[in-house]
N, CA, C, O and CB atoms as a CASP TS submission, in Angstrom:
PFRMAT TS
TARGET T0000
AUTHOR 0000-0000-0000
METHOD Language model
MODEL 1
PARENT N/A
ATOM      1  N   MET     1      -6.329  17.851  17.417  1.00  0.00           N
ATOM      2  CA  MET     1      -5.432  17.283  16.409  1.00  0.00           C
ATOM      3  C   MET     1      -5.884  15.863  16.070  1.00  0.00           C
ATOM      4  O   MET     1      -6.181  15.068  16.961  1.00  0.00           O
ATOM      5  CB  MET     1      -3.957  17.285  16.910  1.00  0.00           C
ATOM      6  N   ILE     2      -5.934  15.559  14.790  1.00  0.00           N
ATOM      7  CA  ILE     2      -6.338  14.232  14.326  1.00  0.00           C
ATOM      8  C   ILE     2      -5.116  13.324  14.312  1.00  0.00           C
ATOM      9  O   ILE     2      -4.100  13.659  13.702  1.00  0.00           O
ATOM     10  CB  ILE     2      -6.995  14.304  12.911  1.00  0.00           C
ATOM     11  N   PRO     3      -5.206  12.177  14.978  1.00  0.00           N
ATOM     12  CA  PRO     3      -4.055  11.264  14.962  1.00  0.00           C
ATOM     13  C   PRO     3      -3.791  10.747  13.544  1.00  0.00           C
ATOM     14  O   PRO     3      -4.718  10.427  12.799  1.00  0.00           O
ATOM     15  CB  PRO     3      -4.293  10.076  15.927  1.00  0.00           C
ATOM     16  N   GLN     4      -2.542  10.676  13.204  1.00  0.00           N
ATOM     17  CA  GLN     4      -2.148  10.206  11.881  1.00  0.00           C
ATOM     18  C   GLN     4      -1.865   8.707  11.940  1.00  0.00           C
ATOM     19  O   GLN     4      -1.319   8.198  12.919  1.00  0.00           O
ATOM     20  CB  GLN     4      -0.906  10.981  11.365  1.00  0.00           C
ATOM     21  N   LEU     5      -2.246   8.022  10.879  1.00  0.00           N
ATOM     22  CA  LEU     5      -1.963   6.591  10.806  1.00  0.00           C
ATOM     23  C   LEU     5      -0.462   6.360  10.761  1.00  0.00           C
ATOM     24  O   LEU     5       0.284   7.223  10.297  1.00  0.00           O
ATOM     25  CB  LEU     5      -2.642   5.958   9.575  1.00  0.00           C
ATOM     26  N   PRO     6      -0.011   5.204  11.238  1.00  0.00           N
ATOM     27  CA  PRO     6       1.405   4.853  11.103  1.00  0.00           C
ATOM     28  C   PRO     6       1.795   4.774   9.618  1.00  0.00           C
ATOM     29  O   PRO     6       0.936   4.545   8.767  1.00  0.00           O
ATOM     30  CB  PRO     6       1.701   3.500  11.815  1.00  0.00           C
ATOM     31  N   PRO     7       3.080   4.962   9.308  1.00  0.00           N
ATOM     32  CA  PRO     7       3.522   4.991   7.913  1.00  0.00           C
ATOM     33  C   PRO     7       3.091   3.773   7.090  1.00  0.00           C
ATOM     34  O   PRO     7       2.638   3.926   5.956  1.00  0.00           O
ATOM     35  CB  PRO     7       5.009   5.103   7.873  1.00  0.00           C
ATOM     36  N   ARG     8       3.227   2.574   7.647  1.00  0.00           N
ATOM     37  CA  ARG     8       2.868   1.366   6.888  1.00  0.00           C
ATOM     38  C   ARG     8       1.404   1.394   6.465  1.00  0.00           C
ATOM     39  O   ARG     8       1.080   1.043   5.331  1.00  0.00           O
ATOM     40  CB  ARG     8       3.146   0.104   7.722  1.00  0.00           C
ATOM     41  N   GLU     9       0.522   1.807   7.364  1.00  0.00           N
ATOM     42  CA  GLU     9      -0.900   1.867   7.037  1.00  0.00           C
ATOM     43  C   GLU     9      -1.194   2.956   6.011  1.00  0.00           C
ATOM     44  O   GLU     9      -2.017   2.761   5.117  1.00  0.00           O
ATOM     45  CB  GLU     9      -1.720   2.106   8.299  1.00  0.00           C
ATOM     46  N   ARG    10      -0.523   4.107   6.136  1.00  0.00           N
ATOM     47  CA  ARG    10      -0.700   5.172   5.142  1.00  0.00           C
ATOM     48  C   ARG    10      -0.257   4.706   3.762  1.00  0.00           C
ATOM     49  O   ARG    10      -0.903   5.010   2.759  1.00  0.00           O
ATOM     50  CB  ARG    10       0.085   6.428   5.550  1.00  0.00           C
ATOM     51  N   ILE    11       0.846   3.970   3.715  1.00  0.00           N
ATOM     52  CA  ILE    11       1.363   3.469   2.443  1.00  0.00           C
ATOM     53  C   ILE    11       0.368   2.495   1.808  1.00  0.00           C
ATOM     54  O   ILE    11       0.081   2.591   0.615  1.00  0.00           O
ATOM     55  CB  ILE    11       2.732   2.781   2.649  1.00  0.00           C
ATOM     56  N   ILE    12      -0.153   1.568   2.596  1.00  0.00           N
ATOM     57  CA  ILE    12      -1.119   0.598   2.071  1.00  0.00           C
ATOM     58  C   ILE    12      -2.390   1.308   1.615  1.00  0.00           C
ATOM     59  O   ILE    12      -2.935   0.982   0.561  1.00  0.00           O
ATOM     60  CB  ILE    12      -1.455  -0.468   3.137  1.00  0.00           C
ATOM     61  N   ASP    13      -2.865   2.271   2.396  1.00  0.00           N
ATOM     62  CA  ASP    13      -4.063   3.022   2.003  1.00  0.00           C
ATOM     63  C   ASP    13      -3.836   3.785   0.699  1.00  0.00           C
ATOM     64  O   ASP    13      -4.702   3.802  -0.175  1.00  0.00           O
ATOM     65  CB  ASP    13      -4.470   3.999   3.116  1.00  0.00           C
ATOM     66  N   ALA    14      -2.674   4.410   0.574  1.00  0.00           N
ATOM     67  CA  ALA    14      -2.353   5.151  -0.644  1.00  0.00           C
ATOM     68  C   ALA    14      -2.260   4.207  -1.837  1.00  0.00           C
ATOM     69  O   ALA    14      -2.788   4.500  -2.910  1.00  0.00           O
ATOM     70  CB  ALA    14      -1.036   5.924  -0.473  1.00  0.00           C
ATOM     71  N   ALA    15      -1.589   3.079  -1.648  1.00  0.00           N
ATOM     72  CA  ALA    15      -1.459   2.103  -2.734  1.00  0.00           C
ATOM     73  C   ALA    15      -2.829   1.596  -3.161  1.00  0.00           C
ATOM     74  O   ALA    15      -3.112   1.485  -4.354  1.00  0.00           O
ATOM     75  CB  ALA    15      -0.567   0.923  -2.303  1.00  0.00           C
ATOM     76  N   LYS    16      -3.668   1.292  -2.196  1.00  0.00           N
ATOM     77  CA  LYS    16      -5.021   0.815  -2.501  1.00  0.00           C
ATOM     78  C   LYS    16      -5.766   1.816  -3.369  1.00  0.00           C
ATOM     79  O   LYS    16      -6.345   1.448  -4.391  1.00  0.00           O
ATOM     80  CB  LYS    16      -5.807   0.555  -1.209  1.00  0.00           C
ATOM     81  N   ALA    17      -5.753   3.077  -2.965  1.00  0.00           N
ATOM     82  CA  ALA    17      -6.466   4.110  -3.724  1.00  0.00           C
ATOM     83  C   ALA    17      -5.908   4.240  -5.138  1.00  0.00           C
ATOM     84  O   ALA    17      -6.667   4.312  -6.105  1.00  0.00           O
ATOM     85  CB  ALA    17      -6.379   5.461  -3.000  1.00  0.00           C
ATOM     86  N   LEU    18      -4.598   4.270  -5.254  1.00  0.00           N
ATOM     87  CA  LEU    18      -3.984   4.434  -6.574  1.00  0.00           C
ATOM     88  C   LEU    18      -4.156   3.201  -7.450  1.00  0.00           C
ATOM     89  O   LEU    18      -4.433   3.329  -8.642  1.00  0.00           O
ATOM     90  CB  LEU    18      -2.511   4.748  -6.425  1.00  0.00           C
ATOM     91  N   PHE    19      -3.997   2.011  -6.881  1.00  0.00           N
ATOM     92  CA  PHE    19      -4.158   0.780  -7.658  1.00  0.00           C
ATOM     93  C   PHE    19      -5.583   0.673  -8.202  1.00  0.00           C
ATOM     94  O   PHE    19      -5.789   0.270  -9.347  1.00  0.00           O
ATOM     95  CB  PHE    19      -3.819  -0.454  -6.793  1.00  0.00           C
ATOM     96  N   MET    20      -6.566   1.036  -7.371  1.00  0.00           N
ATOM     97  CA  MET    20      -7.962   0.945  -7.803  1.00  0.00           C
ATOM     98  C   MET    20      -8.276   1.984  -8.885  1.00  0.00           C
ATOM     99  O   MET    20      -9.063   1.726  -9.796  1.00  0.00           O
ATOM    100  CB  MET    20      -8.905   1.132  -6.601  1.00  0.00           C
ATOM    101  N   GLU    21      -7.661   3.141  -8.777  1.00  0.00           N
ATOM    102  CA  GLU    21      -7.931   4.232  -9.716  1.00  0.00           C
ATOM    103  C   GLU    21      -7.171   4.085 -11.028  1.00  0.00           C
ATOM    104  O   GLU    21      -7.727   4.324 -12.100  1.00  0.00           O
ATOM    105  CB  GLU    21      -7.580   5.554  -9.080  1.00  0.00           C
ATOM    106  N   GLN    22      -5.895   3.691 -10.947  1.00  0.00           N
ATOM    107  CA  GLN    22      -5.027   3.716 -12.120  1.00  0.00           C
ATOM    108  C   GLN    22      -4.550   2.350 -12.591  1.00  0.00           C
ATOM    109  O   GLN    22      -4.066   2.220 -13.716  1.00  0.00           O
ATOM    110  CB  GLN    22      -3.851   4.557 -11.834  1.00  0.00           C
ATOM    111  N   GLY    23      -4.677   1.335 -11.754  1.00  0.00           N
ATOM    112  CA  GLY    23      -4.142   0.020 -12.086  1.00  0.00           C
ATOM    113  C   GLY    23      -2.744  -0.142 -11.512  1.00  0.00           C
ATOM    114  O   GLY    23      -1.997   0.829 -11.392  1.00  0.00           O
ATOM    115  N   ILE    24      -2.405  -1.345 -11.168  1.00  0.00           N
ATOM    116  CA  ILE    24      -1.138  -1.627 -10.492  1.00  0.00           C
ATOM    117  C   ILE    24       0.070  -1.200 -11.325  1.00  0.00           C
ATOM    118  O   ILE    24       0.988  -0.575 -10.794  1.00  0.00           O
ATOM    119  CB  ILE    24      -1.040  -3.108 -10.173  1.00  0.00           C
ATOM    120  N   THR    25       0.085  -1.517 -12.586  1.00  0.00           N
ATOM    121  CA  THR    25       1.277  -1.264 -13.396  1.00  0.00           C
ATOM    122  C   THR    25       1.519   0.221 -13.666  1.00  0.00           C
ATOM    123  O   THR    25       2.654   0.620 -13.926  1.00  0.00           O
ATOM    124  CB  THR    25       1.162  -1.997 -14.706  1.00  0.00           C
ATOM    125  N   ARG    26       0.480   1.038 -13.609  1.00  0.00           N
ATOM    126  CA  ARG    26       0.629   2.467 -13.904  1.00  0.00           C
ATOM    127  C   ARG    26       1.072   3.284 -12.695  1.00  0.00           C
ATOM    128  O   ARG    26       1.449   4.447 -12.841  1.00  0.00           O
ATOM    129  CB  ARG    26      -0.672   3.018 -14.428  1.00  0.00           C
ATOM    130  N   VAL    27       1.030   2.695 -11.512  1.00  0.00           N
ATOM    131  CA  VAL    27       1.335   3.426 -10.283  1.00  0.00           C
ATOM    132  C   VAL    27       2.804   3.247  -9.912  1.00  0.00           C
ATOM    133  O   VAL    27       3.311   2.126  -9.853  1.00  0.00           O
ATOM    134  CB  VAL    27       0.427   2.952  -9.127  1.00  0.00           C
ATOM    135  N   SER    28       3.471   4.356  -9.665  1.00  0.00           N
ATOM    136  CA  SER    28       4.878   4.294  -9.258  1.00  0.00           C
ATOM    137  C   SER    28       5.002   4.341  -7.737  1.00  0.00           C
ATOM    138  O   SER    28       4.088   4.775  -7.037  1.00  0.00           O
ATOM    139  CB  SER    28       5.678   5.451  -9.892  1.00  0.00           C
ATOM    140  N   VAL    29       6.138   3.892  -7.250  1.00  0.00           N
ATOM    141  CA  VAL    29       6.414   3.970  -5.818  1.00  0.00           C
ATOM    142  C   VAL    29       6.474   5.440  -5.396  1.00  0.00           C
ATOM    143  O   VAL    29       6.070   5.780  -4.284  1.00  0.00           O
ATOM    144  CB  VAL    29       7.746   3.239  -5.467  1.00  0.00           C
ATOM    145  N   ASP    30       6.966   6.301  -6.261  1.00  0.00           N
ATOM    146  CA  ASP    30       6.987   7.734  -5.956  1.00  0.00           C
ATOM    147  C   ASP    30       5.577   8.270  -5.726  1.00  0.00           C
ATOM    148  O   ASP    30       5.357   9.052  -4.801  1.00  0.00           O
ATOM    149  CB  ASP    30       7.664   8.511  -7.092  1.00  0.00           C
ATOM    150  N   ALA    31       4.626   7.860  -6.554  1.00  0.00           N
ATOM    151  CA  ALA    31       3.239   8.307  -6.410  1.00  0.00           C
ATOM    152  C   ALA    31       2.634   7.794  -5.108  1.00  0.00           C
ATOM    153  O   ALA    31       1.912   8.520  -4.425  1.00  0.00           O
ATOM    154  CB  ALA    31       2.397   7.836  -7.604  1.00  0.00           C
ATOM    155  N   ILE    32       2.926   6.555  -4.770  1.00  0.00           N
ATOM    156  CA  ILE    32       2.427   5.986  -3.513  1.00  0.00           C
ATOM    157  C   ILE    32       2.995   6.771  -2.328  1.00  0.00           C
ATOM    158  O   ILE    32       2.261   7.135  -1.409  1.00  0.00           O
ATOM    159  CB  ILE    32       2.804   4.478  -3.400  1.00  0.00           C
ATOM    160  N   ALA    33       4.287   7.025  -2.355  1.00  0.00           N
ATOM    161  CA  ALA    33       4.932   7.770  -1.268  1.00  0.00           C
ATOM    162  C   ALA    33       4.331   9.166  -1.138  1.00  0.00           C
ATOM    163  O   ALA    33       4.064   9.629  -0.029  1.00  0.00           O
ATOM    164  CB  ALA    33       6.451   7.868  -1.508  1.00  0.00           C
ATOM    165  N   ALA    34       4.121   9.829  -2.256  1.00  0.00           N
ATOM    166  CA  ALA    34       3.560  11.189  -2.213  1.00  0.00           C
ATOM    167  C   ALA    34       2.163  11.193  -1.610  1.00  0.00           C
ATOM    168  O   ALA    34       1.866  12.024  -0.751  1.00  0.00           O
ATOM    169  CB  ALA    34       3.518  11.797  -3.621  1.00  0.00           C
ATOM    170  N   LEU    35       1.308  10.286  -2.042  1.00  0.00           N
ATOM    171  CA  LEU    35      -0.053  10.234  -1.518  1.00  0.00           C
ATOM    172  C   LEU    35      -0.069   9.840  -0.044  1.00  0.00           C
ATOM    173  O   LEU    35      -0.952  10.264   0.702  1.00  0.00           O
ATOM    174  CB  LEU    35      -0.892   9.255  -2.329  1.00  0.00           C
ATOM    175  N   ALA    36       0.889   9.042   0.372  1.00  0.00           N
ATOM    176  CA  ALA    36       0.980   8.602   1.766  1.00  0.00           C
ATOM    177  C   ALA    36       1.665   9.647   2.656  1.00  0.00           C
ATOM    178  O   ALA    36       1.862   9.411   3.848  1.00  0.00           O
ATOM    179  CB  ALA    36       1.740   7.278   1.845  1.00  0.00           C
ATOM    180  N   ALA    37       2.025  10.796   2.082  1.00  0.00           N
ATOM    181  CA  ALA    37       2.764  11.833   2.817  1.00  0.00           C
ATOM    182  C   ALA    37       4.013  11.238   3.449  1.00  0.00           C
ATOM    183  O   ALA    37       4.294  11.425   4.633  1.00  0.00           O
ATOM    184  CB  ALA    37       1.872  12.479   3.904  1.00  0.00           C
ATOM    185  N   SER    38       4.749  10.517   2.616  1.00  0.00           N
ATOM    186  CA  SER    38       5.924   9.789   3.065  1.00  0.00           C
ATOM    187  C   SER    38       7.033   9.977   2.033  1.00  0.00           C
ATOM    188  O   SER    38       6.947  10.842   1.161  1.00  0.00           O
ATOM    189  CB  SER    38       5.604   8.276   3.278  1.00  0.00           C
ATOM    190  N   THR    39       8.060   9.166   2.145  1.00  0.00           N
ATOM    191  CA  THR    39       9.143   9.187   1.164  1.00  0.00           C
ATOM    192  C   THR    39       9.278   7.806   0.537  1.00  0.00           C
ATOM    193  O   THR    39       8.795   6.808   1.072  1.00  0.00           O
ATOM    194  CB  THR    39      10.481   9.627   1.818  1.00  0.00           C
ATOM    195  N   LYS    40       9.938   7.777  -0.597  1.00  0.00           N
ATOM    196  CA  LYS    40      10.193   6.500  -1.265  1.00  0.00           C
ATOM    197  C   LYS    40      11.014   5.582  -0.363  1.00  0.00           C
ATOM    198  O   LYS    40      10.791   4.372  -0.334  1.00  0.00           O
ATOM    199  CB  LYS    40      10.924   6.726  -2.607  1.00  0.00           C
ATOM    200  N   MET    41      11.959   6.157   0.367  1.00  0.00           N
ATOM    201  CA  MET    41      12.787   5.371   1.280  1.00  0.00           C
ATOM    202  C   MET    41      11.928   4.697   2.359  1.00  0.00           C
ATOM    203  O   MET    41      12.165   3.543   2.716  1.00  0.00           O
ATOM    204  CB  MET    41      13.857   6.265   1.934  1.00  0.00           C
ATOM    205  N   THR    42      10.940   5.420   2.868  1.00  0.00           N
ATOM    206  CA  THR    42      10.059   4.844   3.885  1.00  0.00           C
ATOM    207  C   THR    42       9.245   3.693   3.315  1.00  0.00           C
ATOM    208  O   THR    42       9.030   2.686   3.989  1.00  0.00           O
ATOM    209  CB  THR    42       9.126   5.914   4.455  1.00  0.00           C
ATOM    210  N   VAL    43       8.792   3.840   2.076  1.00  0.00           N
ATOM    211  CA  VAL    43       8.053   2.744   1.433  1.00  0.00           C
ATOM    212  C   VAL    43       8.936   1.501   1.402  1.00  0.00           C
ATOM    213  O   VAL    43       8.487   0.406   1.741  1.00  0.00           O
ATOM    214  CB  VAL    43       7.600   3.137  -0.015  1.00  0.00           C
ATOM    215  N   TYR    44      10.190   1.672   0.997  1.00  0.00           N
ATOM    216  CA  TYR    44      11.091   0.520   0.902  1.00  0.00           C
ATOM    217  C   TYR    44      11.555   0.004   2.264  1.00  0.00           C
ATOM    218  O   TYR    44      12.039  -1.124   2.353  1.00  0.00           O
ATOM    219  CB  TYR    44      12.293   0.885   0.072  1.00  0.00           C
ATOM    220  N   ARG    45      11.423   0.790   3.308  1.00  0.00           N
ATOM    221  CA  ARG    45      11.702   0.279   4.659  1.00  0.00           C
ATOM    222  C   ARG    45      10.621  -0.713   5.085  1.00  0.00           C
ATOM    223  O   ARG    45      10.894  -1.674   5.805  1.00  0.00           O
ATOM    224  CB  ARG    45      11.791   1.445   5.678  1.00  0.00           C
ATOM    225  N   HIS    46       9.402  -0.468   4.636  1.00  0.00           N
ATOM    226  CA  HIS    46       8.277  -1.315   5.032  1.00  0.00           C
ATOM    227  C   HIS    46       8.003  -2.448   4.046  1.00  0.00           C
ATOM    228  O   HIS    46       7.457  -3.484   4.424  1.00  0.00           O
ATOM    229  CB  HIS    46       7.038  -0.474   5.183  1.00  0.00           C
ATOM    230  N   PHE    47       8.378  -2.254   2.795  1.00  0.00           N
ATOM    231  CA  PHE    47       8.150  -3.260   1.743  1.00  0.00           C
ATOM    232  C   PHE    47       9.404  -3.345   0.895  1.00  0.00           C
ATOM    233  O   PHE    47       9.887  -2.331   0.389  1.00  0.00           O
ATOM    234  CB  PHE    47       6.896  -2.903   0.858  1.00  0.00           C
ATOM    235  N   GLU    48       9.936  -4.551   0.735  1.00  0.00           N
ATOM    236  CA  GLU    48      11.209  -4.692   0.023  1.00  0.00           C
ATOM    237  C   GLU    48      11.107  -4.342  -1.460  1.00  0.00           C
ATOM    238  O   GLU    48      12.121  -4.079  -2.108  1.00  0.00           O
ATOM    239  CB  GLU    48      11.722  -6.103   0.169  1.00  0.00           C
ATOM    240  N   SER    49       9.889  -4.339  -1.999  1.00  0.00           N
ATOM    241  CA  SER    49       9.687  -4.008  -3.405  1.00  0.00           C
ATOM    242  C   SER    49       8.230  -3.604  -3.618  1.00  0.00           C
ATOM    243  O   SER    49       7.385  -3.785  -2.742  1.00  0.00           O
ATOM    244  CB  SER    49      10.069  -5.206  -4.322  1.00  0.00           C
ATOM    245  N   LYS    50       7.960  -3.060  -4.786  1.00  0.00           N
ATOM    246  CA  LYS    50       6.573  -2.748  -5.128  1.00  0.00           C
ATOM    247  C   LYS    50       5.763  -4.040  -5.167  1.00  0.00           C
ATOM    248  O   LYS    50       4.601  -4.058  -4.761  1.00  0.00           O
ATOM    249  CB  LYS    50       6.488  -2.001  -6.493  1.00  0.00           C
ATOM    250  N   ASP    51       6.363  -5.106  -5.646  1.00  0.00           N
ATOM    251  CA  ASP    51       5.663  -6.402  -5.688  1.00  0.00           C
ATOM    252  C   ASP    51       5.240  -6.852  -4.295  1.00  0.00           C
ATOM    253  O   ASP    51       4.146  -7.389  -4.123  1.00  0.00           O
ATOM    254  CB  ASP    51       6.558  -7.473  -6.328  1.00  0.00           C
ATOM    255  N   ALA    52       6.098  -6.635  -3.299  1.00  0.00           N
ATOM    256  CA  ALA    52       5.748  -7.004  -1.922  1.00  0.00           C
ATOM    257  C   ALA    52       4.571  -6.170  -1.422  1.00  0.00           C
ATOM    258  O   ALA    52       3.713  -6.674  -0.697  1.00  0.00           O
ATOM    259  CB  ALA    52       6.961  -6.822  -0.987  1.00  0.00           C
ATOM    260  N   LEU    53       4.532  -4.905  -1.807  1.00  0.00           N
ATOM    261  CA  LEU    53       3.406  -4.043  -1.439  1.00  0.00           C
ATOM    262  C   LEU    53       2.126  -4.494  -2.138  1.00  0.00           C
ATOM    263  O   LEU    53       1.059  -4.532  -1.524  1.00  0.00           O
ATOM    264  CB  LEU    53       3.712  -2.577  -1.792  1.00  0.00           C
ATOM    265  N   VAL    54       2.231  -4.832  -3.409  1.00  0.00           N
ATOM    266  CA  VAL    54       1.069  -5.343  -4.150  1.00  0.00           C
ATOM    267  C   VAL    54       0.557  -6.622  -3.501  1.00  0.00           C
ATOM    268  O   VAL    54      -0.652  -6.788  -3.343  1.00  0.00           O
ATOM    269  CB  VAL    54       1.430  -5.601  -5.636  1.00  0.00           C
ATOM    270  N   LEU    55       1.445  -7.520  -3.125  1.00  0.00           N
ATOM    271  CA  LEU    55       1.053  -8.768  -2.475  1.00  0.00           C
ATOM    272  C   LEU    55       0.329  -8.501  -1.158  1.00  0.00           C
ATOM    273  O   LEU    55      -0.699  -9.120  -0.882  1.00  0.00           O
ATOM    274  CB  LEU    55       2.280  -9.648  -2.231  1.00  0.00           C
ATOM    275  N   GLU    56       0.852  -7.591  -0.348  1.00  0.00           N
ATOM    276  CA  GLU    56       0.200  -7.242   0.917  1.00  0.00           C
ATOM    277  C   GLU    56      -1.199  -6.680   0.664  1.00  0.00           C
ATOM    278  O   GLU    56      -2.154  -7.060   1.341  1.00  0.00           O
ATOM    279  CB  GLU    56       1.052  -6.220   1.701  1.00  0.00           C
ATOM    280  N   TRP    57      -1.317  -5.793  -0.292  1.00  0.00           N
ATOM    281  CA  TRP    57      -2.613  -5.205  -0.623  1.00  0.00           C
ATOM    282  C   TRP    57      -3.587  -6.285  -1.100  1.00  0.00           C
ATOM    283  O   TRP    57      -4.744  -6.303  -0.678  1.00  0.00           O
ATOM    284  CB  TRP    57      -2.450  -4.115  -1.704  1.00  0.00           C
ATOM    285  N   LEU    58      -3.133  -7.174  -1.966  1.00  0.00           N
ATOM    286  CA  LEU    58      -4.003  -8.252  -2.460  1.00  0.00           C
ATOM    287  C   LEU    58      -4.431  -9.188  -1.337  1.00  0.00           C
ATOM    288  O   LEU    58      -5.576  -9.637  -1.311  1.00  0.00           O
ATOM    289  CB  LEU    58      -3.291  -9.051  -3.554  1.00  0.00           C
ATOM    290  N   GLU    59      -3.529  -9.486  -0.413  1.00  0.00           N
ATOM    291  CA  GLU    59      -3.882 -10.339   0.731  1.00  0.00           C
ATOM    292  C   GLU    59      -4.954  -9.671   1.596  1.00  0.00           C
ATOM    293  O   GLU    59      -5.897 -10.327   2.037  1.00  0.00           O
ATOM    294  CB  GLU    59      -2.629 -10.649   1.585  1.00  0.00           C
ATOM    295  N   GLN    60      -4.807  -8.380   1.833  1.00  0.00           N
ATOM    296  CA  GLN    60      -5.818  -7.659   2.618  1.00  0.00           C
ATOM    297  C   GLN    60      -7.148  -7.602   1.870  1.00  0.00           C
ATOM    298  O   GLN    60      -8.211  -7.750   2.473  1.00  0.00           O
ATOM    299  CB  GLN    60      -5.332  -6.232   2.944  1.00  0.00           C
ATOM    300  N   LEU    61      -7.087  -7.392   0.585  1.00  0.00           N
ATOM    301  CA  LEU    61      -8.295  -7.353  -0.235  1.00  0.00           C
ATOM    302  C   LEU    61      -9.003  -8.703  -0.217  1.00  0.00           C
ATOM    303  O   LEU    61     -10.226  -8.763  -0.089  1.00  0.00           O
ATOM    304  CB  LEU    61      -7.954  -6.953  -1.678  1.00  0.00           C
ATOM    305  N   THR    62      -8.243  -9.779  -0.343  1.00  0.00           N
ATOM    306  CA  THR    62      -8.811 -11.123  -0.312  1.00  0.00           C
ATOM    307  C   THR    62      -9.454 -11.403   1.035  1.00  0.00           C
ATOM    308  O   THR    62     -10.550 -11.960   1.097  1.00  0.00           O
ATOM    309  CB  THR    62      -7.736 -12.170  -0.612  1.00  0.00           C
ATOM    310  N   GLU    63      -8.783 -11.023   2.113  1.00  0.00           N
ATOM    311  CA  GLU    63      -9.333 -11.234   3.455  1.00  0.00           C
ATOM    312  C   GLU    63     -10.643 -10.475   3.632  1.00  0.00           C
ATOM    313  O   GLU    63     -11.561 -10.972   4.284  1.00  0.00           O
ATOM    314  CB  GLU    63      -8.322 -10.797   4.527  1.00  0.00           C
ATOM    315  N   SER    64     -10.740  -9.290   3.066  1.00  0.00           N
ATOM    316  CA  SER    64     -11.960  -8.493   3.224  1.00  0.00           C
ATOM    317  C   SER    64     -13.125  -9.068   2.423  1.00  0.00           C
ATOM    318  O   SER    64     -14.282  -8.758   2.707  1.00  0.00           O
ATOM    319  CB  SER    64     -11.704  -7.052   2.798  1.00  0.00           C
ATOM    320  N   TYR    65     -12.830  -9.902   1.426  1.00  0.00           N
ATOM    321  CA  TYR    65     -13.879 -10.525   0.608  1.00  0.00           C
ATOM    322  C   TYR    65     -14.190 -11.950   0.988  1.00  0.00           C
ATOM    323  O   TYR    65     -14.811 -12.663   0.199  1.00  0.00           O
ATOM    324  CB  TYR    65     -13.488 -10.488  -0.821  1.00  0.00           C
ATOM    325  N   GLY    66     -13.796 -12.391   2.138  1.00  0.00           N
ATOM    326  CA  GLY    66     -14.177 -13.732   2.514  1.00  0.00           C
ATOM    327  C   GLY    66     -13.223 -14.431   3.437  1.00  0.00           C
ATOM    328  O   GLY    66     -13.463 -15.568   3.842  1.00  0.00           O
ATOM    329  N   GLY    67     -12.152 -13.773   3.772  1.00  0.00           N
ATOM    330  CA  GLY    67     -11.287 -14.302   4.802  1.00  0.00           C
ATOM    331  C   GLY    67     -10.487 -15.524   4.417  1.00  0.00           C
ATOM    332  O   GLY    67     -10.592 -16.559   5.076  1.00  0.00           O
ATOM    333  N   VAL    68      -9.699 -15.435   3.381  1.00  0.00           N
ATOM    334  CA  VAL    68      -8.780 -16.509   3.052  1.00  0.00           C
ATOM    335  C   VAL    68      -7.611 -16.416   4.028  1.00  0.00           C
ATOM    336  O   VAL    68      -6.969 -15.371   4.134  1.00  0.00           O
ATOM    337  CB  VAL    68      -8.298 -16.423   1.557  1.00  0.00           C
ATOM    338  N   ALA    69      -7.340 -17.489   4.726  1.00  0.00           N
ATOM    339  CA  ALA    69      -6.277 -17.484   5.737  1.00  0.00           C
ATOM    340  C   ALA    69      -4.913 -17.434   5.076  1.00  0.00           C
ATOM    341  O   ALA    69      -4.681 -18.042   4.032  1.00  0.00           O
ATOM    342  CB  ALA    69      -6.379 -18.722   6.642  1.00  0.00           C
ATOM    343  N   ARG    70      -4.017 -16.693   5.714  1.00  0.00           N
ATOM    344  CA  ARG    70      -2.620 -16.674   5.246  1.00  0.00           C
ATOM    345  C   ARG    70      -1.962 -17.986   5.599  1.00  0.00           C
ATOM    346  O   ARG    70      -2.265 -18.601   6.622  1.00  0.00           O
ATOM    347  CB  ARG    70      -1.828 -15.486   5.864  1.00  0.00           C
ATOM    348  N   GLY    71      -1.056 -18.402   4.736  1.00  0.00           N
ATOM    349  CA  GLY    71      -0.423 -19.665   5.031  1.00  0.00           C
ATOM    350  C   GLY    71       0.983 -19.712   4.818  1.00  0.00           C
ATOM    351  O   GLY    71       1.608 -20.749   5.043  1.00  0.00           O
TER
END
């Protein structure tokens, strides 16, 4: 059996894939939840809004391109 990522990581991975493919504004929270094999409620348990999820994704993306420290 392949271990499954925790929900928060699945959500971020799903958002990353969808944002890169379709653009941030075209992606719904429902689409992110579906791709993450989760529910919309679970997305909102981990992120208070889609904007908070976008911010988390952008922070991770920035860190991967040169390591800007969070402040």
